[in-house]
NUKE-336372 format. One line per field, with one value per residue: residue number from 1; residue in three letters; x, y, z of N, C-alpha, C in turn. Coordinates in nm, 2 decimals. Each point is the difference from the previous one (the first is absolute). Example, Ala and Ser with C-alpha at 12.3 -4.5 7.8 and 13.67 -1.06 7.14 Angstrom:
2
i	1 2
aa	ala ser
nX	1.32 -0.04
nY	-0.57 0.11
nZ	0.78 -0.07
caX	-0.09 0.09
caY	0.12 0.11
caZ	0.00 0.00
cX	0.09 -0.08
cY	0.12 0.11
cZ	0.00 0.08
***
This chain:
139
i	1 2 3 4 5 6 7 8 9 10 11 12 13 14 15 16 17 18 19 20 21 22 23 24 25 26 27 28 29 30 31 32 33 34 35 36 37 38 39 40 41 42 43 44 45 46 47 48 49 50 51 52 53 54 55 56 57 58 59 60 61 62 63 64 65 66 67 68 69 70 71 72 73 74 75 76 77 78 79 80 81 82 83 84 85 86 87 88 89 90 91 92 93 94 95 96 97 98 99 100 101 102 103 104 105 106 107 108 109 110 111 112 113 114 115 116 117 118 119 120 121 122 123 124 125 126 127 128 129 130 131 132 133 134 135 136 137 138 139
aa	met lys thr val asn ala ser pro val glu val gln ala glu thr pro lys arg ile leu val ile glu asp gln glu leu asn arg lys val val arg ile val leu gln ser lys gly tyr thr val val glu ala thr asp ala val glu ala ile ala ser leu glu his ser ile pro gln leu ile leu met asp ile ala leu pro gly gln ser gly glu glu leu ala arg arg ile lys ala asn leu ala trp val asp ile pro ile ile ala leu thr ala ala ala met ser gly asp lys glu arg ile leu lys ala gly cys asp asp tyr leu ser lys pro ile asp ile gln val leu val glu arg ile glu thr his leu lys arg thr glu glu
nX	-2.63 0.07 -0.11 0.08 -0.11 0.06 0.00 0.00 -0.04 -0.07 -0.04 -0.01 -0.06 -0.05 0.00 0.11 0.08 0.00 0.12 0.04 0.08 0.07 0.06 0.12 0.03 0.01 0.12 0.02 -0.05 0.08 0.10 -0.02 -0.01 0.10 0.06 -0.02 0.03 0.11 -0.01 -0.03 0.11 -0.06 0.10 0.01 0.07 0.09 0.07 -0.09 0.02 0.04 0.05 0.05 0.02 0.04 0.06 0.04 0.03 0.05 0.07 -0.07 0.13 0.00 0.11 0.10 0.08 0.09 0.08 0.10 0.09 -0.08 0.00 0.06 -0.12 0.06 0.02 0.09 0.04 0.01 0.05 0.08 0.03 0.02 0.07 0.05 -0.03 -0.11 0.00 0.12 -0.03 -0.11 0.07 0.01 0.11 0.05 0.10 0.06 0.10 0.11 -0.06 0.11 0.04 0.06 -0.13 0.04 -0.02 0.05 0.10 0.00 -0.02 0.08 0.05 -0.06 0.11 -0.08 0.10 0.09 0.05 0.11 0.07 0.03 -0.11 -0.04 -0.02 0.02 0.10 0.03 -0.02 0.07 0.09 0.00 -0.01 0.09 0.06 -0.02 0.03 0.10 0.02 -0.02 0.07
nY	1.49 -0.10 -0.06 -0.08 -0.07 -0.01 -0.12 0.02 -0.12 0.03 0.11 -0.06 -0.10 0.11 0.03 0.05 -0.10 0.08 0.03 0.02 0.06 -0.04 0.08 0.03 -0.11 0.10 -0.05 -0.02 0.13 0.04 -0.08 0.03 0.13 -0.02 -0.08 0.08 0.11 -0.08 -0.02 0.12 0.02 0.08 0.07 0.02 0.11 -0.03 0.10 0.03 0.00 0.12 -0.03 -0.10 0.07 0.10 -0.09 -0.05 0.13 0.00 -0.11 -0.10 -0.04 -0.09 0.06 -0.01 0.05 -0.04 0.10 -0.07 0.02 0.07 0.12 0.05 -0.04 -0.09 -0.10 -0.04 0.12 0.01 -0.12 0.03 0.12 -0.07 -0.09 0.12 0.02 0.01 0.11 -0.02 -0.05 -0.01 0.11 -0.10 -0.01 0.01 -0.03 0.10 -0.08 0.07 0.02 -0.07 0.07 -0.09 -0.03 0.04 -0.12 -0.06 0.09 -0.02 -0.13 0.00 0.08 -0.11 -0.02 -0.03 0.06 -0.07 0.08 -0.08 0.11 -0.02 0.06 -0.12 0.06 -0.12 -0.01 0.12 -0.03 -0.11 0.07 0.09 -0.09 -0.06 0.11 0.03 -0.12 0.01 0.12 -0.08 -0.08
nZ	-1.94 -0.03 0.05 0.06 -0.01 0.11 0.04 0.13 0.00 -0.10 0.06 0.12 -0.07 -0.05 0.12 -0.06 0.05 0.11 -0.05 0.13 -0.08 0.12 -0.09 0.05 -0.05 -0.09 -0.03 0.13 0.02 -0.10 0.04 0.12 -0.03 -0.09 0.09 0.10 -0.08 -0.04 0.13 -0.04 0.07 0.09 -0.04 0.13 -0.02 0.09 0.03 0.10 0.13 -0.02 -0.12 0.07 0.11 -0.07 -0.07 0.11 0.03 -0.12 -0.01 0.04 -0.02 -0.09 -0.03 0.08 -0.10 0.10 -0.05 0.06 -0.10 0.07 -0.07 0.10 0.00 0.07 -0.09 0.09 0.02 -0.13 0.00 0.11 -0.06 -0.12 0.06 0.04 -0.13 0.07 -0.07 0.04 0.12 -0.08 -0.04 -0.09 0.06 -0.12 0.09 -0.06 0.01 0.00 0.11 -0.01 0.10 0.08 0.03 -0.12 -0.06 0.10 0.00 -0.14 0.02 0.10 -0.09 -0.05 -0.07 -0.10 -0.07 -0.06 -0.08 -0.02 -0.02 -0.13 -0.03 0.03 -0.12 -0.04 0.08 -0.03 -0.13 0.02 0.06 -0.09 -0.09 0.06 0.02 -0.12 -0.04 0.09 -0.05 -0.10 0.08
caX	0.08 -0.05 0.01 -0.01 -0.06 0.07 -0.01 0.13 0.10 0.05 0.09 0.12 0.09 0.07 0.09 0.13 0.05 0.10 0.12 0.08 0.14 0.08 0.14 0.07 0.08 -0.09 0.01 -0.07 -0.14 -0.04 -0.01 -0.12 -0.12 -0.02 -0.04 -0.14 -0.10 -0.02 -0.09 -0.13 -0.01 0.02 0.12 0.02 0.14 0.05 0.15 0.04 -0.11 -0.09 -0.08 -0.07 -0.11 -0.10 -0.07 -0.09 -0.11 -0.09 -0.07 0.06 0.03 -0.02 0.13 0.11 0.14 0.07 0.15 0.03 0.10 -0.06 0.05 -0.08 -0.05 0.02 -0.12 -0.04 -0.07 -0.13 -0.09 -0.06 -0.10 -0.12 -0.07 -0.06 -0.12 -0.11 -0.05 0.10 0.06 -0.02 0.06 0.12 0.13 0.11 0.12 0.10 0.13 0.13 0.04 -0.02 0.08 -0.07 -0.08 -0.07 -0.14 -0.07 -0.02 -0.09 -0.13 -0.04 -0.04 -0.13 -0.02 -0.06 0.08 0.14 0.07 0.13 0.04 -0.09 -0.13 -0.05 -0.13 -0.10 -0.02 -0.07 -0.14 -0.07 -0.02 -0.11 -0.12 -0.02 -0.05 -0.13 -0.10 -0.03 -0.08 -0.13 -0.07
caY	-0.09 -0.14 -0.07 -0.14 -0.07 -0.13 -0.03 0.04 -0.11 0.01 0.12 -0.04 -0.09 0.07 0.10 -0.06 0.01 0.11 -0.04 0.12 -0.04 0.10 -0.03 0.13 -0.01 0.02 -0.12 -0.11 0.03 -0.01 -0.15 -0.06 0.06 -0.06 -0.14 -0.01 0.05 -0.10 -0.10 0.06 0.07 0.14 0.03 0.13 0.00 0.09 -0.01 0.00 -0.02 0.12 -0.02 -0.12 0.03 0.08 -0.09 -0.09 0.08 0.03 -0.12 -0.12 -0.11 -0.14 -0.05 0.09 -0.05 0.11 -0.01 0.02 0.11 0.12 0.12 0.06 -0.10 -0.14 -0.08 -0.07 0.09 0.02 -0.12 0.01 0.11 -0.04 -0.11 0.06 0.07 -0.10 0.01 -0.06 -0.11 -0.13 0.01 -0.07 0.07 -0.08 0.07 -0.02 0.05 -0.06 -0.06 -0.15 -0.05 -0.08 0.08 0.11 -0.04 0.00 0.13 0.07 -0.06 0.05 0.14 0.01 -0.05 -0.13 -0.09 0.05 -0.04 0.07 0.06 0.03 -0.06 -0.10 0.05 -0.11 -0.02 0.12 -0.01 -0.11 0.04 0.10 -0.07 -0.08 0.09 0.05 -0.11 -0.01 0.12 -0.02 -0.12
caZ	0.07 -0.01 0.12 -0.01 0.12 0.04 0.14 0.07 -0.02 -0.14 0.00 0.08 -0.08 -0.11 0.06 0.02 0.13 0.02 0.08 0.03 -0.01 0.07 -0.04 -0.03 -0.13 -0.11 -0.09 0.07 -0.01 -0.14 -0.03 0.07 -0.06 -0.13 0.02 0.06 -0.09 -0.10 0.06 0.03 0.13 0.00 0.08 0.06 0.04 0.10 0.01 0.14 0.09 -0.01 -0.12 0.02 0.09 -0.08 -0.09 0.08 0.05 -0.12 -0.05 0.06 -0.10 0.04 0.04 0.00 -0.02 0.06 0.02 0.14 0.01 -0.05 0.06 0.12 0.08 -0.06 -0.03 0.12 0.08 -0.08 0.01 0.13 0.00 -0.08 0.08 0.13 -0.04 -0.02 -0.14 -0.09 0.06 -0.07 -0.13 0.00 -0.03 -0.05 0.00 -0.11 0.06 -0.03 0.13 0.00 0.11 0.10 0.09 -0.07 -0.03 0.13 0.05 -0.08 0.02 0.13 -0.01 -0.05 -0.14 -0.01 -0.09 -0.02 -0.12 -0.01 -0.13 -0.11 0.01 -0.11 -0.03 0.00 0.15 0.04 -0.04 0.07 0.14 -0.01 -0.03 0.12 0.11 -0.04 0.02 0.14 0.05 -0.06 0.07
cX	-0.07 0.02 -0.02 -0.05 0.07 -0.02 0.13 0.10 0.06 0.10 0.13 0.09 0.07 0.10 0.13 0.04 0.11 0.11 0.08 0.15 0.08 0.14 0.06 0.08 -0.09 0.00 -0.08 -0.15 -0.05 -0.02 -0.12 -0.13 -0.03 -0.05 -0.15 -0.11 -0.03 -0.09 -0.13 -0.02 0.01 0.11 0.00 0.14 0.03 0.15 0.05 -0.12 -0.10 -0.10 -0.09 -0.12 -0.10 -0.08 -0.10 -0.12 -0.10 -0.08 0.07 0.02 -0.03 0.13 0.11 0.13 0.09 0.15 0.02 0.09 -0.06 0.07 -0.09 -0.04 0.02 -0.13 -0.05 -0.09 -0.14 -0.09 -0.07 -0.11 -0.13 -0.08 -0.07 -0.13 -0.11 -0.05 0.10 0.06 -0.01 0.06 0.13 0.12 0.10 0.13 0.09 0.13 0.12 0.06 -0.03 0.09 -0.08 -0.07 -0.08 -0.15 -0.09 -0.03 -0.10 -0.14 -0.05 -0.04 -0.14 -0.02 -0.05 0.08 0.13 0.06 0.13 0.03 0.12 -0.13 -0.02 -0.14 -0.11 -0.04 -0.08 -0.15 -0.08 -0.03 -0.11 -0.14 -0.04 -0.06 -0.13 -0.12 -0.03 -0.09 -0.15 -0.08 -0.08
cY	-0.14 -0.07 -0.15 -0.06 -0.13 -0.02 0.04 -0.12 0.01 0.12 -0.04 -0.09 0.07 0.10 -0.06 0.02 0.11 -0.05 0.13 -0.05 0.12 -0.03 0.13 -0.01 -0.01 -0.13 -0.12 0.02 -0.03 -0.15 -0.06 0.05 -0.07 -0.14 0.00 0.05 -0.10 -0.11 0.06 0.08 0.15 0.03 0.14 0.00 0.11 -0.02 0.00 -0.01 0.11 -0.02 -0.13 0.02 0.09 -0.08 -0.09 0.08 0.04 -0.12 -0.13 -0.10 -0.14 -0.07 0.10 -0.07 0.11 -0.04 0.02 0.12 0.13 0.12 0.05 -0.12 -0.14 -0.07 -0.08 0.10 0.04 -0.11 0.00 0.10 -0.04 -0.11 0.05 0.07 -0.10 0.00 -0.07 -0.13 -0.13 0.01 -0.09 0.08 -0.10 0.08 -0.04 0.06 -0.07 -0.06 -0.15 -0.07 -0.08 0.09 0.11 -0.03 0.00 0.14 0.08 -0.05 0.05 0.14 0.02 -0.04 -0.14 -0.10 0.08 -0.05 0.08 0.04 -0.07 -0.09 -0.09 0.04 -0.10 -0.03 0.12 -0.01 -0.11 0.04 0.10 -0.07 -0.08 0.09 0.07 -0.10 -0.02 0.11 -0.01 -0.11 0.05
cZ	0.00 0.14 -0.03 0.13 0.02 0.15 0.07 -0.02 -0.14 0.00 0.07 -0.08 -0.11 0.06 0.03 0.15 0.00 0.08 0.02 0.00 0.06 -0.02 -0.04 -0.13 -0.12 -0.09 0.06 -0.01 -0.14 -0.04 0.07 -0.06 -0.13 0.02 0.06 -0.09 -0.11 0.05 0.04 0.13 -0.03 0.10 0.05 0.06 0.11 0.01 0.14 0.09 0.00 -0.11 0.02 0.09 -0.07 -0.09 0.07 0.06 -0.11 -0.04 0.05 -0.11 0.05 0.05 -0.01 -0.03 0.05 0.01 0.15 0.02 -0.06 0.06 0.11 0.09 -0.07 -0.03 0.12 0.09 -0.07 0.01 0.14 0.00 -0.07 0.08 0.13 -0.03 -0.03 -0.14 -0.10 0.05 -0.09 -0.14 0.00 -0.04 -0.04 0.00 -0.11 0.05 -0.04 0.13 0.00 0.10 0.09 0.09 -0.07 -0.02 0.13 0.05 -0.08 0.01 0.14 0.00 -0.06 -0.15 0.00 -0.09 -0.02 -0.13 -0.01 -0.14 -0.04 0.00 -0.13 -0.03 0.01 0.15 0.05 -0.03 0.07 0.15 0.01 -0.01 0.13 0.11 -0.04 0.02 0.15 0.05 -0.06 0.07 0.12
***
């Protein structure tokens, strides 16, 4: 077995950022996965709140992209649950939703999401928002 000696900072710089994508629609997950992997991110996927919580308990991502209209527990309820856990409270959550009615954005942000993008998602805007939130968590 070959061992490479590197300082923790060098190892950390080489480790791709993990993004948890919580989305029940397979096509939406696939598009987001392809885009994020092309940008060098590691993508972990969940289709509902149960899978999302299991994933969070296994490993903490640097950012969460979450559909609001999830089967079972809504994205708003899941956001509240995530933000109520001290181990997860600082993970930025970007809500992805088709809900674009007056008051939807405010309600979703009040639930604990840190940002909001309406569907259909502009991929360039999505990547910019992800980068902005990841930079904030590194400061």
